[in-house]
matplotlib code that plots the C-alpha trace (Angstrom):
import matplotlib.pyplot as plt

x = [118.1, 114.7, 112.0, 109.7, 112.7, 113.4, 109.8, 109.5, 112.4, 110.5, 108.3, 104.6, 103.7, 106.6, 105.6, 102.1, 103.3, 105.7, 103.0, 100.6, 103.3, 104.4, 101.0, 102.3, 105.1, 102.6, 102.0, 99.9, 99.2, 102.9, 103.9, 101.2, 101.9, 105.7, 105.1, 102.6, 104.9, 107.8, 105.4, 104.1, 107.4, 109.6, 112.3, 113.5, 111.9, 108.3, 106.9, 108.2, 107.0, 103.6, 103.4, 104.2, 101.6, 99.0, 100.0, 100.0, 96.5, 95.2, 96.6, 95.5, 92.0, 92.0, 93.2, 90.8, 93.5, 91.9, 88.3, 87.2, 86.3, 90.0, 91.5, 89.4, 90.0, 93.7, 93.6, 91.8, 94.5, 97.2, 95.3, 95.0, 98.7, 100.5, 101.7, 100.6, 98.2, 97.5, 101.1, 100.8, 97.7, 95.0, 92.3, 90.7, 87.2, 87.5, 88.7, 86.0, 83.3, 84.5, 84.4, 80.9, 79.7, 80.7, 78.4, 75.5, 73.0, 72.4, 73.1, 69.3, 68.9, 71.8, 70.3, 66.9, 68.3, 67.2, 69.6, 70.7, 73.3, 70.8, 71.9, 69.1, 70.6, 74.0, 73.3, 72.3, 75.3, 77.6, 76.0, 76.3, 79.9, 80.8, 79.2, 81.2, 84.5, 84.2, 82.5, 84.9, 87.9, 85.9, 84.6, 88.2, 89.0, 86.3, 88.9, 90.6, 87.5, 86.8, 83.2, 80.6, 78.1, 80.5, 81.3, 77.6, 77.3, 80.3, 78.7, 75.5, 77.5, 79.5, 76.2, 75.2, 78.4, 78.1, 74.9, 76.5, 78.1]
y = [41.6, 41.2, 38.7, 41.5, 42.8, 39.3, 38.8, 42.1, 41.0, 37.8, 37.6, 38.0, 34.3, 33.4, 36.1, 34.7, 31.1, 32.0, 34.0, 31.1, 28.6, 30.7, 32.1, 35.6, 34.9, 34.6, 38.4, 39.5, 43.0, 43.6, 42.5, 44.6, 47.7, 47.4, 46.9, 49.8, 52.1, 51.5, 51.7, 55.1, 56.6, 58.3, 55.9, 54.0, 50.6, 51.9, 49.8, 46.5, 47.3, 48.2, 44.9, 43.1, 45.0, 44.1, 40.5, 40.2, 41.7, 39.4, 36.3, 37.2, 37.7, 34.5, 32.4, 34.0, 35.5, 38.9, 39.7, 41.8, 44.6, 44.7, 44.3, 46.6, 49.8, 49.1, 48.6, 52.0, 53.6, 52.2, 53.4, 56.9, 57.0, 55.3, 57.1, 54.2, 51.8, 50.0, 48.9, 47.4, 45.5, 47.8, 49.4, 52.3, 51.5, 47.9, 48.9, 51.6, 49.2, 46.5, 48.9, 50.0, 46.4, 45.8, 48.6, 46.3, 49.1, 52.0, 55.6, 56.1, 53.2, 54.5, 58.0, 56.6, 54.9, 57.0, 57.1, 59.2, 58.9, 57.0, 53.6, 51.8, 53.0, 51.5, 48.7, 51.1, 53.3, 50.2, 49.2, 52.6, 52.9, 49.7, 51.2, 54.4, 52.5, 50.9, 53.8, 56.6, 55.0, 54.5, 58.1, 59.3, 57.6, 59.4, 61.6, 58.4, 56.5, 56.3, 55.0, 57.8, 55.5, 54.6, 58.3, 59.1, 56.4, 57.8, 61.3, 59.9, 58.4, 61.6, 63.5, 60.9, 60.5, 63.6, 62.2, 58.9, 58.3]
z = [-8.6, -6.9, -7.9, -9.4, -11.3, -12.7, -13.6, -15.5, -17.8, -18.9, -22.0, -21.2, -21.3, -19.1, -16.7, -16.4, -16.1, -13.3, -11.6, -11.7, -10.6, -7.6, -6.7, -7.2, -4.8, -2.0, -1.9, -4.8, -3.5, -2.7, -6.2, -7.8, -5.8, -6.5, -10.2, -10.3, -8.4, -10.9, -13.8, -12.8, -11.7, -14.3, -15.5, -18.4, -17.5, -17.0, -19.9, -18.6, -15.1, -16.5, -18.4, -15.2, -13.2, -15.8, -15.9, -12.1, -12.0, -14.7, -13.1, -9.6, -11.0, -13.1, -10.1, -7.7, -5.5, -6.0, -6.9, -9.9, -7.4, -6.3, -9.8, -12.1, -10.1, -10.1, -13.8, -14.2, -12.0, -14.4, -17.5, -15.9, -15.0, -17.9, -21.0, -23.2, -21.4, -24.6, -24.9, -21.4, -22.5, -21.1, -23.4, -21.6, -23.0, -21.8, -18.3, -17.9, -19.0, -16.7, -13.7, -14.6, -14.9, -11.3, -10.1, -10.4, -11.0, -13.3, -12.4, -12.2, -9.7, -7.6, -7.6, -6.5, -3.4, -0.4, 2.4, 5.3, 8.1, 10.3, 11.6, 9.7, 6.4, 6.9, 4.5, 1.8, 2.4, 2.2, -1.1, -2.6, -1.3, -3.1, -6.3, -5.8, -5.4, -8.8, -10.6, -9.7, -11.3, -14.5, -14.6, -14.2, -17.6, -19.6, -21.4, -22.6, -23.7, -27.4, -27.4, -27.4, -25.8, -22.9, -22.5, -22.1, -19.5, -17.7, -17.8, -16.3, -13.4, -13.0, -12.3, -9.7, -7.8, -5.6, -4.2, -3.2, 0.3]

ax = plt.figure().add_subplot(projection="3d")
ax.plot(x, y, z, "-o")
ax.set_aspect("equal")
plt.show()
């Protein structure tokens, strides 16, 4: 039995305690990718792997091992690919809103940024690319979002995304 397999069998609070105590086994991304792979692959233990993936993401974010910009899109990927993300501790509305909050600008502000492929616009392109990296996963959740207001925000972003680098 591997360490991730042992962890997934623990109750949620014990999972989190073990993850904190071991610093995710020293390889947060490896643990998260392993748990996510098993959570999104057909099999009988998908739910326990999904709970472990969510716990690892939460603890990695809480301890500063991974930044929000790394965690939130991975949570969105889980929401998109799990049969029951709520059972794993992920509410689609919360995950989409958290991703959008990381954009740091509104769709109108993003659309107003003038850029081209010239060297002097590299900073603008990097900024807009960081925005795109957190907005795309949120937009992909729109069919799972319950809030009408959030769905409207996602629709606004969907219209802007083709203009971003």
